[in-house]
PDB file of N, CA, C and O in Angstrom:
ATOM      1  N   MET A   1       0.840  -1.177   0.000  1.00  0.00           N
ATOM      2  CA  MET A   1       0.000   0.000   0.000  1.00  0.00           C
ATOM      3  C   MET A   1       0.886   1.241   0.000  1.00  0.00           C
ATOM      4  O   MET A   1       1.925   1.277   0.658  1.00  0.00           O
ATOM      5  N   ARG A   2       0.469   2.229  -0.729  1.00  0.00           N
ATOM      6  CA  ARG A   2       1.199   3.491  -0.770  1.00  0.00           C
ATOM      7  C   ARG A   2       0.421   4.541   0.000  1.00  0.00           C
ATOM      8  O   ARG A   2      -0.808   4.586  -0.042  1.00  0.00           O
ATOM      9  N   VAL A   3       1.165   5.387   0.705  1.00  0.00           N
ATOM     10  CA  VAL A   3       0.584   6.490   1.453  1.00  0.00           C
ATOM     11  C   VAL A   3       1.391   7.740   1.119  1.00  0.00           C
ATOM     12  O   VAL A   3       2.620   7.721   1.169  1.00  0.00           O
ATOM     13  N   ALA A   4       0.712   8.806   0.786  1.00  0.00           N
ATOM     14  CA  ALA A   4       1.383  10.074   0.501  1.00  0.00           C
ATOM     15  C   ALA A   4       1.211  10.999   1.698  1.00  0.00           C
ATOM     16  O   ALA A   4       0.128  11.089   2.276  1.00  0.00           O
ATOM     17  N   ILE A   5       2.283  11.679   2.061  1.00  0.00           N
ATOM     18  CA  ILE A   5       2.211  12.641   3.161  1.00  0.00           C
ATOM     19  C   ILE A   5       2.831  13.957   2.709  1.00  0.00           C
ATOM     20  O   ILE A   5       3.716  13.983   1.854  1.00  0.00           O
ATOM     21  N   ASP A   6       2.358  15.024   3.287  1.00  0.00           N
ATOM     22  CA  ASP A   6       2.920  16.348   3.006  1.00  0.00           C
ATOM     23  C   ASP A   6       3.879  16.717   4.127  1.00  0.00           C
ATOM     24  O   ASP A   6       3.538  16.626   5.306  1.00  0.00           O
ATOM     25  N   LEU A   7       5.077  17.133   3.751  1.00  0.00           N
ATOM     26  CA  LEU A   7       6.076  17.611   4.699  1.00  0.00           C
ATOM     27  C   LEU A   7       6.456  19.027   4.318  1.00  0.00           C
ATOM     28  O   LEU A   7       6.405  19.405   3.148  1.00  0.00           O
ATOM     29  N   THR A   8       6.833  19.799   5.311  1.00  0.00           N
ATOM     30  CA  THR A   8       7.355  21.125   5.011  1.00  0.00           C
ATOM     31  C   THR A   8       8.725  20.948   4.361  1.00  0.00           C
ATOM     32  O   THR A   8       9.317  19.871   4.427  1.00  0.00           O
ATOM     33  N   ASP A   9       9.214  21.998   3.743  1.00  0.00           N
ATOM     34  CA  ASP A   9      10.545  21.937   3.133  1.00  0.00           C
ATOM     35  C   ASP A   9      11.599  21.590   4.176  1.00  0.00           C
ATOM     36  O   ASP A   9      12.514  20.813   3.903  1.00  0.00           O
ATOM     37  N   GLU A  10      11.473  22.161   5.365  1.00  0.00           N
ATOM     38  CA  GLU A  10      12.437  21.894   6.435  1.00  0.00           C
ATOM     39  C   GLU A  10      12.352  20.449   6.909  1.00  0.00           C
ATOM     40  O   GLU A  10      13.382  19.819   7.153  1.00  0.00           O
ATOM     41  N   GLN A  11      11.146  19.917   7.043  1.00  0.00           N
ATOM     42  CA  GLN A  11      10.996  18.524   7.456  1.00  0.00           C
ATOM     43  C   GLN A  11      11.603  17.584   6.426  1.00  0.00           C
ATOM     44  O   GLN A  11      12.281  16.619   6.780  1.00  0.00           O
ATOM     45  N   LEU A  12      11.360  17.865   5.159  1.00  0.00           N
ATOM     46  CA  LEU A  12      11.925  17.035   4.100  1.00  0.00           C
ATOM     47  C   LEU A  12      13.449  17.118   4.097  1.00  0.00           C
ATOM     48  O   LEU A  12      14.128  16.109   3.907  1.00  0.00           O
ATOM     49  N   ALA A  13      13.981  18.306   4.306  1.00  0.00           N
ATOM     50  CA  ALA A  13      15.431  18.472   4.361  1.00  0.00           C
ATOM     51  C   ALA A  13      16.017  17.683   5.534  1.00  0.00           C
ATOM     52  O   ALA A  13      17.066  17.053   5.396  1.00  0.00           O
ATOM     53  N   GLN A  14      15.346  17.715   6.681  1.00  0.00           N
ATOM     54  CA  GLN A  14      15.820  16.953   7.840  1.00  0.00           C
ATOM     55  C   GLN A  14      15.765  15.454   7.562  1.00  0.00           C
ATOM     56  O   GLN A  14      16.692  14.718   7.902  1.00  0.00           O
ATOM     57  N   LEU A  15      14.682  15.010   6.947  1.00  0.00           N
ATOM     58  CA  LEU A  15      14.550  13.595   6.612  1.00  0.00           C
ATOM     59  C   LEU A  15      15.660  13.172   5.648  1.00  0.00           C
ATOM     60  O   LEU A  15      16.257  12.109   5.811  1.00  0.00           O
ATOM     61  N   ARG A  16      15.927  13.992   4.664  1.00  0.00           N
ATOM     62  CA  ARG A  16      16.991  13.688   3.706  1.00  0.00           C
ATOM     63  C   ARG A  16      18.357  13.633   4.387  1.00  0.00           C
ATOM     64  O   ARG A  16      19.162  12.746   4.100  1.00  0.00           O
ATOM     65  N   ARG A  17      18.619  14.583   5.292  1.00  0.00           N
ATOM     66  CA  ARG A  17      19.901  14.592   6.014  1.00  0.00           C
ATOM     67  C   ARG A  17      20.059  13.328   6.856  1.00  0.00           C
ATOM     68  O   ARG A  17      21.113  12.693   6.851  1.00  0.00           O
ATOM     69  N   GLN A  18      19.002  12.974   7.573  1.00  0.00           N
ATOM     70  CA  GLN A  18      19.087  11.796   8.426  1.00  0.00           C
ATOM     71  C   GLN A  18      19.257  10.527   7.591  1.00  0.00           C
ATOM     72  O   GLN A  18      20.029   9.642   7.960  1.00  0.00           O
ATOM     73  N   ALA A  19      18.551  10.436   6.485  1.00  0.00           N
ATOM     74  CA  ALA A  19      18.693   9.276   5.609  1.00  0.00           C
ATOM     75  C   ALA A  19      20.117   9.206   5.051  1.00  0.00           C
ATOM     76  O   ALA A  19      20.714   8.132   4.979  1.00  0.00           O
ATOM     77  N   SER A  20      20.641  10.345   4.665  1.00  0.00           N
ATOM     78  CA  SER A  20      22.001  10.396   4.142  1.00  0.00           C
ATOM     79  C   SER A  20      23.010   9.974   5.208  1.00  0.00           C
ATOM     80  O   SER A  20      23.931   9.205   4.935  1.00  0.00           O
ATOM     81  N   ASP A  21      22.825  10.484   6.420  1.00  0.00           N
ATOM     82  CA  ASP A  21      23.722  10.125   7.529  1.00  0.00           C
ATOM     83  C   ASP A  21      23.700   8.627   7.805  1.00  0.00           C
ATOM     84  O   ASP A  21      24.718   8.041   8.174  1.00  0.00           O
ATOM     85  N   LEU A  22      22.539   8.014   7.625  1.00  0.00           N
ATOM     86  CA  LEU A  22      22.387   6.580   7.875  1.00  0.00           C
ATOM     87  C   LEU A  22      22.718   5.734   6.655  1.00  0.00           C
ATOM     88  O   LEU A  22      22.842   4.513   6.753  1.00  0.00           O
ATOM     89  N   GLY A  23      22.861   6.390   5.498  1.00  0.00           N
ATOM     90  CA  GLY A  23      23.182   5.668   4.272  1.00  0.00           C
ATOM     91  C   GLY A  23      22.033   4.835   3.735  1.00  0.00           C
ATOM     92  O   GLY A  23      22.239   3.765   3.161  1.00  0.00           O
ATOM     93  N   VAL A  24      20.804   5.342   3.929  1.00  0.00           N
ATOM     94  CA  VAL A  24      19.615   4.626   3.440  1.00  0.00           C
ATOM     95  C   VAL A  24      18.782   5.570   2.588  1.00  0.00           C
ATOM     96  O   VAL A  24      18.874   6.788   2.739  1.00  0.00           O
ATOM     97  N   PRO A  25      17.967   5.015   1.692  1.00  0.00           N
ATOM     98  CA  PRO A  25      17.061   5.870   0.916  1.00  0.00           C
ATOM     99  C   PRO A  25      16.039   6.564   1.831  1.00  0.00           C
ATOM    100  O   PRO A  25      15.661   6.026   2.872  1.00  0.00           O
ATOM    101  N   VAL A  26      15.608   7.736   1.438  1.00  0.00           N
ATOM    102  CA  VAL A  26      14.634   8.511   2.207  1.00  0.00           C
ATOM    103  C   VAL A  26      13.368   7.697   2.448  1.00  0.00           C
ATOM    104  O   VAL A  26      12.820   7.697   3.550  1.00  0.00           O
ATOM    105  N   GLU A  27      12.912   7.006   1.413  1.00  0.00           N
ATOM    106  CA  GLU A  27      11.681   6.218   1.528  1.00  0.00           C
ATOM    107  C   GLU A  27      11.817   5.118   2.570  1.00  0.00           C
ATOM    108  O   GLU A  27      10.873   4.845   3.312  1.00  0.00           O
ATOM    109  N   ASP A  28      12.987   4.485   2.630  1.00  0.00           N
ATOM    110  CA  ASP A  28      13.204   3.414   3.605  1.00  0.00           C
ATOM    111  C   ASP A  28      13.200   3.964   5.034  1.00  0.00           C
ATOM    112  O   ASP A  28      12.661   3.334   5.944  1.00  0.00           O
ATOM    113  N   LEU A  29      13.795   5.130   5.224  1.00  0.00           N
ATOM    114  CA  LEU A  29      13.804   5.735   6.556  1.00  0.00           C
ATOM    115  C   LEU A  29      12.392   6.124   6.978  1.00  0.00           C
ATOM    116  O   LEU A  29      12.001   5.888   8.121  1.00  0.00           O
ATOM    117  N   ALA A  30      11.631   6.712   6.075  1.00  0.00           N
ATOM    118  CA  ALA A  30      10.248   7.095   6.389  1.00  0.00           C
ATOM    119  C   ALA A  30       9.416   5.860   6.701  1.00  0.00           C
ATOM    120  O   ALA A  30       8.636   5.861   7.654  1.00  0.00           O
ATOM    121  N   ARG A  31       9.576   4.803   5.903  1.00  0.00           N
ATOM    122  CA  ARG A  31       8.836   3.558   6.133  1.00  0.00           C
ATOM    123  C   ARG A  31       9.192   2.976   7.505  1.00  0.00           C
ATOM    124  O   ARG A  31       8.308   2.543   8.244  1.00  0.00           O
ATOM    125  N   ALA A  32      10.480   2.965   7.842  1.00  0.00           N
ATOM    126  CA  ALA A  32      10.920   2.418   9.125  1.00  0.00           C
ATOM    127  C   ALA A  32      10.332   3.214  10.290  1.00  0.00           C
ATOM    128  O   ALA A  32       9.963   2.636  11.312  1.00  0.00           O
ATOM    129  N   ALA A  33      10.247   4.520  10.143  1.00  0.00           N
ATOM    130  CA  ALA A  33       9.678   5.353  11.203  1.00  0.00           C
ATOM    131  C   ALA A  33       8.199   5.040  11.412  1.00  0.00           C
ATOM    132  O   ALA A  33       7.734   4.944  12.548  1.00  0.00           O
ATOM    133  N   VAL A  34       7.472   4.884  10.325  1.00  0.00           N
ATOM    134  CA  VAL A  34       6.043   4.573  10.423  1.00  0.00           C
ATOM    135  C   VAL A  34       5.847   3.178  11.006  1.00  0.00           C
ATOM    136  O   VAL A  34       5.007   2.989  11.886  1.00  0.00           O
ATOM    137  N   VAL A  35       6.603   2.214  10.532  1.00  0.00           N
ATOM    138  CA  VAL A  35       6.494   0.854  11.046  1.00  0.00           C
ATOM    139  C   VAL A  35       6.804   0.828  12.539  1.00  0.00           C
ATOM    140  O   VAL A  35       6.120   0.150  13.305  1.00  0.00           O
ATOM    141  N   ASP A  36       7.822   1.558  12.948  1.00  0.00           N
ATOM    142  CA  ASP A  36       8.172   1.621  14.368  1.00  0.00           C
ATOM    143  C   ASP A  36       7.027   2.211  15.184  1.00  0.00           C
ATOM    144  O   ASP A  36       6.698   1.691  16.251  1.00  0.00           O
ATOM    145  N   LEU A  37       6.431   3.266  14.706  1.00  0.00           N
ATOM    146  CA  LEU A  37       5.303   3.885  15.404  1.00  0.00           C
ATOM    147  C   LEU A  37       4.121   2.929  15.493  1.00  0.00           C
ATOM    148  O   LEU A  37       3.499   2.806  16.548  1.00  0.00           O
ATOM    149  N   VAL A  38       3.812   2.263  14.408  1.00  0.00           N
ATOM    150  CA  VAL A  38       2.668   1.357  14.378  1.00  0.00           C
ATOM    151  C   VAL A  38       2.905   0.142  15.276  1.00  0.00           C
ATOM    152  O   VAL A  38       1.995  -0.300  15.978  1.00  0.00           O
ATOM    153  N   ASN A  39       4.097  -0.386  15.254  1.00  0.00           N
ATOM    154  CA  ASN A  39       4.390  -1.593  16.020  1.00  0.00           C
ATOM    155  C   ASN A  39       4.600  -1.333  17.508  1.00  0.00           C
ATOM    156  O   ASN A  39       4.338  -2.209  18.332  1.00  0.00           O
ATOM    157  N   LYS A  40       5.062  -0.157  17.852  1.00  0.00           N
ATOM    158  CA  LYS A  40       5.333   0.142  19.255  1.00  0.00           C
ATOM    159  C   LYS A  40       5.087   1.627  19.521  1.00  0.00           C
ATOM    160  O   LYS A  40       6.032   2.393  19.710  1.00  0.00           O
ATOM    161  N   PRO A  41       3.822   2.027  19.534  1.00  0.00           N
ATOM    162  CA  PRO A  41       3.533   3.447  19.745  1.00  0.00           C
ATOM    163  C   PRO A  41       3.919   3.897  21.151  1.00  0.00           C
ATOM    164  O   PRO A  41       3.828   3.133  22.112  1.00  0.00           O
ATOM    165  N   ALA A  42       4.341   5.123  21.246  1.00  0.00           N
ATOM    166  CA  ALA A  42       4.721   5.704  22.525  1.00  0.00           C
ATOM    167  C   ALA A  42       3.496   5.858  23.416  1.00  0.00           C
ATOM    168  O   ALA A  42       2.388   6.092  22.932  1.00  0.00           O
ATOM    169  N   GLU A  43       3.704   5.725  24.704  1.00  0.00           N
ATOM    170  CA  GLU A  43       2.601   5.844  25.655  1.00  0.00           C
ATOM    171  C   GLU A  43       1.920   7.206  25.575  1.00  0.00           C
ATOM    172  O   GLU A  43       0.700   7.285  25.718  1.00  0.00           O
ATOM    173  N   ASP A  44       2.673   8.277  25.350  1.00  0.00           N
ATOM    174  CA  ASP A  44       2.050   9.599  25.266  1.00  0.00           C
ATOM    175  C   ASP A  44       1.129   9.687  24.050  1.00  0.00           C
ATOM    176  O   ASP A  44       0.081  10.332  24.111  1.00  0.00           O
ATOM    177  N   PHE A  45       1.516   9.040  22.940  1.00  0.00           N
ATOM    178  CA  PHE A  45       0.645   9.014  21.769  1.00  0.00           C
ATOM    179  C   PHE A  45      -0.627   8.243  22.090  1.00  0.00           C
ATOM    180  O   PHE A  45      -1.725   8.677  21.741  1.00  0.00           O
ATOM    181  N   LEU A  46      -0.482   7.107  22.749  1.00  0.00           N
ATOM    182  CA  LEU A  46      -1.653   6.309  23.109  1.00  0.00           C
ATOM    183  C   LEU A  46      -2.591   7.083  24.020  1.00  0.00           C
ATOM    184  O   LEU A  46      -3.811   7.007  23.868  1.00  0.00           O
ATOM    185  N   ALA A  47      -2.031   7.825  24.963  1.00  0.00           N
ATOM    186  CA  ALA A  47      -2.867   8.609  25.876  1.00  0.00           C
ATOM    187  C   ALA A  47      -3.653   9.666  25.117  1.00  0.00           C
ATOM    188  O   ALA A  47      -4.841   9.863  25.376  1.00  0.00           O
ATOM    189  N   VAL A  48      -3.004  10.342  24.188  1.00  0.00           N
ATOM    190  CA  VAL A  48      -3.688  11.356  23.388  1.00  0.00           C
ATOM    191  C   VAL A  48      -4.749  10.713  22.510  1.00  0.00           C
ATOM    192  O   VAL A  48      -5.867  11.220  22.411  1.00  0.00           O
ATOM    193  N   ALA A  49      -4.408   9.605  21.874  1.00  0.00           N
ATOM    194  CA  ALA A  49      -5.372   8.917  21.002  1.00  0.00           C
ATOM    195  C   ALA A  49      -6.600   8.481  21.800  1.00  0.00           C
ATOM    196  O   ALA A  49      -7.730   8.644  21.340  1.00  0.00           O
ATOM    197  N   ARG A  50      -6.381   7.936  22.978  1.00  0.00           N
ATOM    198  CA  ARG A  50      -7.521   7.526  23.810  1.00  0.00           C
ATOM    199  C   ARG A  50      -8.394   8.719  24.187  1.00  0.00           C
ATOM    200  O   ARG A  50      -9.622   8.635  24.161  1.00  0.00           O
ATOM    201  N   ARG A  51      -7.748   9.831  24.538  1.00  0.00           N
ATOM    202  CA  ARG A  51      -8.489  11.026  24.933  1.00  0.00           C
ATOM    203  C   ARG A  51      -9.322  11.554  23.763  1.00  0.00           C
ATOM    204  O   ARG A  51     -10.478  11.933  23.952  1.00  0.00           O
ATOM    205  N   VAL A  52      -8.755  11.584  22.572  1.00  0.00           N
ATOM    206  CA  VAL A  52      -9.482  12.058  21.392  1.00  0.00           C
ATOM    207  C   VAL A  52     -10.641  11.136  21.078  1.00  0.00           C
ATOM    208  O   VAL A  52     -11.745  11.595  20.784  1.00  0.00           O
ATOM    209  N   LEU A  53     -10.394   9.826  21.140  1.00  0.00           N
ATOM    210  CA  LEU A  53     -11.468   8.874  20.867  1.00  0.00           C
ATOM    211  C   LEU A  53     -12.596   9.000  21.883  1.00  0.00           C
ATOM    212  O   LEU A  53     -13.770   8.951  21.515  1.00  0.00           O
ATOM    213  N   ALA A  54     -12.254   9.161  23.148  1.00  0.00           N
ATOM    214  CA  ALA A  54     -13.282   9.311  24.181  1.00  0.00           C
ATOM    215  C   ALA A  54     -14.053  10.619  23.991  1.00  0.00           C
ATOM    216  O   ALA A  54     -15.276  10.656  24.132  1.00  0.00           O
ATOM    217  N   LYS A  55     -13.331  11.678  23.674  1.00  0.00           N
ATOM    218  CA  LYS A  55     -13.957  12.987  23.493  1.00  0.00           C
ATOM    219  C   LYS A  55     -14.949  12.965  22.334  1.00  0.00           C
ATOM    220  O   LYS A  55     -15.993  13.614  22.395  1.00  0.00           O
ATOM    221  N   ASN A  56     -14.628  12.227  21.288  1.00  0.00           N
ATOM    222  CA  ASN A  56     -15.455  12.204  20.085  1.00  0.00           C
ATOM    223  C   ASN A  56     -16.340  10.966  19.981  1.00  0.00           C
ATOM    224  O   ASN A  56     -16.914  10.713  18.922  1.00  0.00           O
ATOM    225  N   ALA A  57     -16.462  10.197  21.048  1.00  0.00           N
ATOM    226  CA  ALA A  57     -17.227   8.948  21.015  1.00  0.00           C
ATOM    227  C   ALA A  57     -18.654   9.165  20.537  1.00  0.00           C
ATOM    228  O   ALA A  57     -19.155   8.393  19.719  1.00  0.00           O
ATOM    229  N   GLU A  58     -19.321  10.212  21.038  1.00  0.00           N
ATOM    230  CA  GLU A  58     -20.707  10.471  20.638  1.00  0.00           C
ATOM    231  C   GLU A  58     -20.790  10.774  19.143  1.00  0.00           C
ATOM    232  O   GLU A  58     -21.689  10.282  18.461  1.00  0.00           O
ATOM    233  N   LEU A  59     -19.876  11.566  18.638  1.00  0.00           N
ATOM    234  CA  LEU A  59     -19.842  11.886  17.213  1.00  0.00           C
ATOM    235  C   LEU A  59     -19.660  10.610  16.394  1.00  0.00           C
ATOM    236  O   LEU A  59     -20.351  10.411  15.394  1.00  0.00           O
ATOM    237  N   TYR A  60     -18.734   9.746  16.811  1.00  0.00           N
ATOM    238  CA  TYR A  60     -18.500   8.492  16.093  1.00  0.00           C
ATOM    239  C   TYR A  60     -19.757   7.618  16.095  1.00  0.00           C
ATOM    240  O   TYR A  60     -20.060   6.969  15.094  1.00  0.00           O
ATOM    241  N   ARG A  61     -20.490   7.596  17.215  1.00  0.00           N
ATOM    242  CA  ARG A  61     -21.716   6.807  17.285  1.00  0.00           C
ATOM    243  C   ARG A  61     -22.761   7.352  16.296  1.00  0.00           C
ATOM    244  O   ARG A  61     -23.450   6.579  15.630  1.00  0.00           O
ATOM    245  N   ARG A  62     -22.872   8.674  16.207  1.00  0.00           N
ATOM    246  CA  ARG A  62     -23.841   9.266  15.275  1.00  0.00           C
ATOM    247  C   ARG A  62     -23.456   9.035  13.827  1.00  0.00           C
ATOM    248  O   ARG A  62     -24.329   8.892  12.971  1.00  0.00           O
ATOM    249  N   LEU A  63     -22.174   8.997  13.541  1.00  0.00           N
ATOM    250  CA  LEU A  63     -21.718   8.810  12.172  1.00  0.00           C
ATOM    251  C   LEU A  63     -21.805   7.356  11.712  1.00  0.00           C
ATOM    252  O   LEU A  63     -21.826   7.084  10.511  1.00  0.00           O
ATOM    253  N   SER A  64     -21.854   6.443  12.642  1.00  0.00           N
ATOM    254  CA  SER A  64     -21.860   5.025  12.237  1.00  0.00           C
ATOM    255  C   SER A  64     -23.241   4.536  11.870  1.00  0.00           C
ATOM    256  O   SER A  64     -23.409   3.371  11.510  1.00  0.00           O
TER     257      SER A  64
END
């Protein structure tokens, strides 16, 4: 599956620098970052996600 994301010029430049420093293609570094997040999300992200889901629970029920 392909996913397109928008990055600022500065974010893209940082991603390119980090990929270059690691000697990997930009796409591989971006993929690894996403896979890492999906496989082992940080607790702070989970807390925010839970809070957003709880806050919008009624809206989700109406939309379903």
